[in-house]
N, C-alpha and C positions, 0 to 999 in steps of 0.2 A: 770577624767582620760585623757580626750582630752586636758587638759591644765595642764601639769605636771610641767612646769617651767614658769617664768614670760614672756619670749619671745619665747615661743614654744606653738603652738596650731595645733592639728591635725584636718584637715578640710575635709578629704574624705576617705572613706573606699570602696575599690573595685575599678574596672576600668570600665569606662562607657560602652565601646563596648562589653567586655566580659560579663558584667552583662546583658546587653540587649539581648545577644544571648541565654540567659537561661530562660525558662518559667516555673519555679518551685518555691514554697515558699522558702524562705531563709533557713528554717529548712532542706531542702533537697539539698541545694547547696553544691557542692563539689569543685568548682573551686577556684583557689588561688585568695584571696581578700586582697591585700596589703593596707597599710595605708600611707597617704601622709600628710605632715605638712608644715606650715609656720614658719619661725624663723627669727632671726636678720639678717642672711645672704641672706635670700630670703623672704621677708615679704608679708603680706596681710592685709592692713589696713581696708578693708571693711569686711573681715571675722572676724578680731579681734574686729572691732567696733560693728558689730552685736552680737557677743558673749558677749561683755561687757554690751550692752543694756540689753540683755536676763537675764544676771546675776543680773543687778540692779532691773530689774522687779521682779525677783525671791526673792531678798532680801526684797522688799516691801511686797511681799505676805506672806513671812514666818517669818518676824521679831518679830511678837507678838506670833506666834504659836510655833516657834522653833528658838529662838535668836541665838543659837550657829551655827546651819546650815546657817541661814541668814547672820551671820558674815563671814562665809566662802564664800558665794556667792559674798558678797561685796568686800572682798579681791580679788577675781578673776576679778571681774568687774574693779576695780581700775587698777590692773596690765595689764589687756587686753587693757584698754584705753590708758595707758601709752605706751604699745606696738604699738598700732594703730598709735599713732601721732609721735613716736620717730623713728620708722622704717616704712617708708611709701612706698606703692606700691599695685598693684592689686594682689589679691590671685591667680587669674588664670594665671598670669605670672610665678607663682612658682608651683602651682598645675596644671601643664600643661594639664593633663588628662581632667580637667574640661572645657577646652576651647570650645570643640565641643558641650558641653551640657549646661553649665552654666558659659559662659564667662562674666567676670565683665566689666561694663561700666565705673566704677570709684569708688572712695573710699571716696571722701570728704563729701558725704551726710551721709555715715555711721559713719565717725568720728564725725560729728555733732549730729547725733542720739545718740551715745554713751555719749557725754557730757550732753546732755539734760536729759537722763534718769539718769545719775549719779547726776545731780544737783536735779532732782525731788526726788532721794533717800536720798540724803545727805544734801541739801540746802547749800553746801559749794561754797564759792564765786569763787574759781578758775575754777569750771566747768561752771558757769555762764559766767564768763569773756571769757572763750574759746569759748562758744557758741555764745555770741554776736559778738566777733571778727571774727568768721568764718562762719557767716550766711548771710553776705550781698549779696554774689552772688546768694543765693537761694531766698531771700526775694524780689529780683528784677526780678524774673524769672516767667513767666506765666507757670503753671504746667498743663500738659495734662495727664500724666500717674497716675496710681493709686498707692497706697502703696503696693509694691511687693518685691520680694526677692532681686532685683537689685536696687531698688530706695526706699529711705526713704523720699523723699522731701515733700510730702504732710502731712506725719506724723510729719516731723520737723516743718512744718508750723503751725500744730495744737499745738504742745507742746510750740513753740515760742509764739503763740498767748495767750495761757492759763497761762504759767509760768511767762512771762515778759509783757504781754499786748502789744506786739510789733505791732504797727500799720501797718507796711508793711506786717507782717506775717498774720494779720487779713484780710487785703485786698486780698492777694494771696489765703489764705484758702477759703474765700468766692468766689473769681474768679473761683477756681477749683470746688467748689460745684455748682456754676451756670453753668459751662461748662458741668457738668454731669446731672444736673437736668432740665435745660431749654430746650425748643424746638429750641432756636436759639438766639445767642448773636450777638451784633453789632461788637464785636472784632474778629469774625470768626467763629461763629456757636457754635455747641455743639457736644458731642460724638455722632457718627452715631447711629441710631436705626434699629434693624431688623424689618421686616414687623409685628412682634408679639409684639414689644416694648421693646425688650432687648437692653440695652446700650451695643454696640459692639466696644470695644477698639482694641482687637487683637484676632486672631484665636486661639492663644495658651492660653487656660484657660479663656475663655470668662466670665464664671460665677464669678471666683475669683475676676476679676476687678469690676464687677458691684456689687458684694456682699460686698467687703471691702469698696467701696465708699458709698454704702448705709449705712453701719455701721458708717463711719465717719460723714455722714450727720446727722444721728440720734444723734450721740454723740455731734456734734456741737450744735444742736438744745437744747439737754438737758443741756449743759454746758454754754449757752450763754443767760444770762438774757438780756432782752430788744431787742432781735433779732426782726427785723421787721416781722410783721405778714405775709406779702406776701412771704418773704424768708422762714419763718418757714413752711408755708403750702407747698410751692414748694419742699423743702428738704424732708419733711415727705412723700409727694405724690410719689416723685421719689423712695425713699427707698422701700415704700410699694409696688410699681409697680414691682420693680425688685425682691423682695422676693416672691411676689405672682406668678411671672413668674416661678421662680425655683420650687415652690410647686405645680404647675399644671395649672395656668392661662396662657396657651400658646397655639399656634396653634395645637400641638400634644395631648393637654389635659394630658400630662404626667408629673409627678413629677420627678425632677432631683435629688432628695434626695432619695437615696435607701432605701426602706422600708417604705416610707411615701405615703399615698394615696392608690389608687386601681391599678395604673400602673407606673412602674419605670424602669429605664434601668436594663437589665438582663445580659448583657455581658461588665461589666466595665473593662477598660484596667488596670488591677491591678493583678500582679501575685500571690501575697499573698491572695488576696480576692478570686480569682479563685480557688486556691487550687489544681492545677494539680500536680500529683506526677510522671507524665510521660513525662514532657517536651513538652506538646501537648495543644495548645490553644483550641482545639475542644474537649477535653476530661477532665472534663465533659462538656456538651454542654453550660451550663450557670453557 
């Protein structure tokens, strides 16, 4: 429903400020929640590229179980990729309500992301050619950031390394893992650690960054035969330390996974989970 025509994609429902002013589950929301789209006249290559990649992944997951549905997903993925590279721009320049909340830093990484997943899904040469031609600025760049909503760079390097055995991508992928897993590097150190040992990239969503890099570290170990033993050990130890931190091995001795262990956060900032029907953060208390 969000992609009704090849060059139209709906990317936001509701307005950021008015949604934040209401503290009730969406089932109780009564405010006007308009939809916003990108199209050929005001595009969003980042949003279309991410959506294309998602559809490619869906195609691979469903192609044996439900080939008709999978074919629909692949059709949307192809159309969204073409939309993303034909009409170029940042989605937040068009869905301007998003600027204050999720302003885009650029779209080239999402275009590459889309082409790599389409190649993995179809093995069609045109997607490989696009990926090779449009990856050079990324494979020469040292990556600090994790795989997140506004950057696919480290994910792109992983796919470039595995799909094409690209030596530059392999070098940058391992550089990123070293930056996250090592206590110090000659080229500028490593991600800072809290006193309890958590890799601390940004105050916004600390755990998502350490968790996704832990996942990529383990994935890289699992899919890289011949990886040096010292690197393998370092990447695994890093991932284990971060996941153990989340599950309770931290100064507060508290699990950050709600419902796991004996102690976990009771007042998570999530209006649906809180379940107040009175628009009141303190009712119920937890």
